C-alpha positions in Angstrom: 30.1 27.5 29.1 28.5 29.8 27.2 25.8 31.9 28.8 22.1 32.1 27.8 22.5 35.4 26.4 25.0 33.8 23.8 21.9 31.5 22.6 19.3 34.4 22.8 20.8 37.1 20.7 18.1 38.7 18.7 19.2 39.2 15.3 18.3 41.0 12.2 17.8 37.6 10.6 15.8 37.1 13.7 13.2 39.9 13.3 12.9 39.4 9.2 11.8 35.7 10.3 9.2 36.4 12.6 8.0 39.1 10.0 7.5 36.4 8.0 6.3 33.9 10.2 3.3 36.5 10.9 2.4 37.0 7.3 2.3 33.6 6.6 0.1 33.1 10.0 -2.3 35.6 8.9 -2.0 34.3 5.2 -3.1 31.1 6.0 -6.8 32.4 6.8 -7.4 34.8 3.5 -5.4 32.7 1.1 -7.3 31.1 -1.1 -7.0 27.2 -1.3 -5.4 27.1 -4.7 -2.3 28.9 -3.6 -1.2 25.9 -1.6 -1.0 23.7 -4.8 1.8 22.8 -7.1 3.0 25.8 -9.7 1.2 28.1 -7.5 2.4 32.1 -6.4 3.6 30.6 -2.8 5.8 27.7 -4.6 6.9 29.8 -7.0 7.9 32.8 -4.0 9.7 29.7 -2.7 12.0 29.5 -5.3 12.7 33.1 -5.2 13.5 32.7 -1.7 15.8 29.9 -2.2 17.8 31.6 -5.4 18.5 34.2 -2.9 19.7 32.1 -0.4 21.9 30.8 -3.1 23.6 34.0 -4.2 23.7 35.4 -0.1 26.1 31.5 -0.1 28.1 32.7 -2.8 28.8 36.5 -2.2 29.2 35.5 2.0 32.2 32.7 0.3 33.4 35.9 -1.2 32.8 39.2 0.4 31.4 37.8 3.8 33.3 38.4 7.5 35.4 35.9 9.1 38.3 33.8 7.8 38.5 32.1 4.8 38.1 28.2 5.5 34.8 29.7 7.3 33.9 31.1 4.3 34.3 28.2 2.0 31.8 26.5 4.1 29.1 28.7 2.1 30.3 28.2 -1.3 30.0 23.8 -0.4 26.4 24.5 0.7 25.3 25.9 -2.7 24.2 22.6 -4.0 22.0 21.6 -1.4 20.1 25.4 -1.9 20.0 24.4 -5.9 18.9 20.7 -4.8 15.9 22.0 -3.0 15.0 24.7 -5.6 14.9 21.6 -8.0 12.6 19.7 -5.8 10.2 22.7 -5.5 10.1 22.7 -9.2 9.4 19.2 -9.1 12.4 18.5 -11.2 11.5 20.3 -14.0 7.7 18.7 -14.4 6.7 22.0 -13.7 7.6 23.3 -16.9 5.6 19.9 -19.0 2.0 20.8 -18.5 -0.4 18.9 -20.6 -4.0 20.3 -21.8 -5.3 19.6 -18.5 -3.4 21.6 -16.3 -1.3 18.0 -15.2 2.8 17.9 -14.6 4.5 15.2 -17.0 5.6 12.1 -15.1 9.2 12.5 -14.0 9.4 9.2 -16.1 8.2 9.9 -19.0 10.6 13.0 -19.3 14.1 12.4 -21.0 16.1 13.0 -18.2 13.9 11.5 -15.7 15.7 8.4 -15.2 18.9 10.2 -14.0 18.1 12.4 -11.8 17.9 10.4 -8.3 21.1 8.9 -9.7 22.5 12.8 -10.0 20.9 13.4 -6.7 22.5 10.8 -4.8 26.1 11.9 -6.5 25.6 15.9 -5.6 24.7 15.1 -2.2 27.6 12.9 -1.7 29.9 14.9 -3.2 28.4 18.1 -1.0 29.1 16.1 2.3 32.2 14.8 1.0 33.1 18.3 1.0 31.4 20.2 3.9 33.3 17.6 6.2 36.7 18.3 4.3 36.5 22.0 4.8 35.9 21.0 8.7 32.2 21.7 8.9 32.0 19.6 12.5 35.1 21.9 14.0 33.7 25.0 12.2 30.0 24.0 14.7 32.2 23.3 18.0 33.8 26.4 17.4 30.8 28.3 16.9 29.0 26.9 19.9 32.1 27.8 21.8 33.2 31.0 21.1 30.1 32.5 18.8 26.9 33.8 19.5 24.3 31.2 18.2 21.2 32.9 16.3 18.6 30.5 17.8 15.3 32.2 17.2 16.7 32.0 13.3 17.4 28.3 13.7 14.6 27.4 16.2 11.6 28.8 13.7 13.5 27.2 10.3 13.6 23.6 11.5 9.9 23.9 13.2 8.2 25.1 10.2 10.2 22.7 8.2 9.0 19.9 10.7 5.3 21.3 10.6 5.6 21.1 6.7 6.5 17.8 6.6 4.3 16.6 9.1 1.2 18.8 7.1 2.4 17.0 4.0 3.0 13.4 5.1 1.2 12.6 8.3 -1.6 15.0 8.7 -4.1 12.3 7.6 -6.4 15.0 5.9 -7.3 17.0 9.6 -6.6 19.9 8.0 -8.8 19.7 5.3 -8.6 21.7 2.2 -6.2 23.9 3.7 -3.8 21.0 4.0 -1.5 22.2 0.9 -2.2 25.7 1.8 -0.6 25.2 5.5 2.2 23.3 4.0 3.4 25.5 1.6 3.1 28.5 3.6 5.3 26.3 6.6 8.1 25.6 3.6 7.8 29.6 2.6 8.5 30.5 6.4 11.2 27.9 6.5 13.2 28.9 3.2 12.7 32.1 4.9 14.6 32.0 7.9 17.3 30.2 5.9 18.0 33.0 4.0 18.1 35.2 7.1 20.2 32.8 8.8 23.3 32.1 5.9 23.1 36.4 5.4 23.7 36.5 9.5 26.0 33.8 9.5 27.9 35.1 6.6 28.1 38.9 7.3 26.9 39.7 11.0 29.8 40.6 12.6 28.2 40.9 16.1 27.3 36.5 16.2 31.1 35.5 14.8 32.8 33.5 17.0 35.6 35.9 19.2 38.4 34.1 18.9 39.9 31.0 17.4 41.4 27.4 18.7 45.2 27.3 17.7 44.4 25.0 14.7 42.2 27.0 12.9 44.4 30.4 13.5 47.1 28.5 11.9 45.2 27.3 8.8 44.0 31.3 8.3 47.9 32.0 8.8 48.5 29.7 6.0 45.7 30.2 3.6 
């Protein structure tokens, strides 16, 4: 049975996530409403953060701590973050703006019909790769022998849920600032994701203290 402290461990990434959260809360009071619109500074900052998440995952797979089979999981996660970047860029529509400042419809772009099938194919391959690389077993190992950076995970999922609720189910109760709140919530979510990747990949203090026999045998064979 895990001790409660193994769940409540405050990591450097957790502190950074809290700082970004506080900045976002302050920003929600003072930033202009226009910063919540498509192609705004906040949205481009989200793209930059996700690009750093891709870089962090790649570096963790090659230079991170832990056995090779665990580090390979970071590499398999890269397509997920690339899809998130594509989503934030409206699948490239931000680069096709007309004189009225409107984005072209995806169906009007030459590659538009291929986007959904490509997303499905990438998602299936990525899920297959993560499962083949032993993600469920690794999660179980981490829960049993490692330290769970719970605060980062809570911030990540909570702000992700808030962003989704504001975008799809708020029914306009937030008024003209609705899009701003949504984008700020996504910004915090992506920031927590980046810090979580860094913590899981490079923070030796939270790594599983020991591994089951099967995992040790796999590591030895590799």
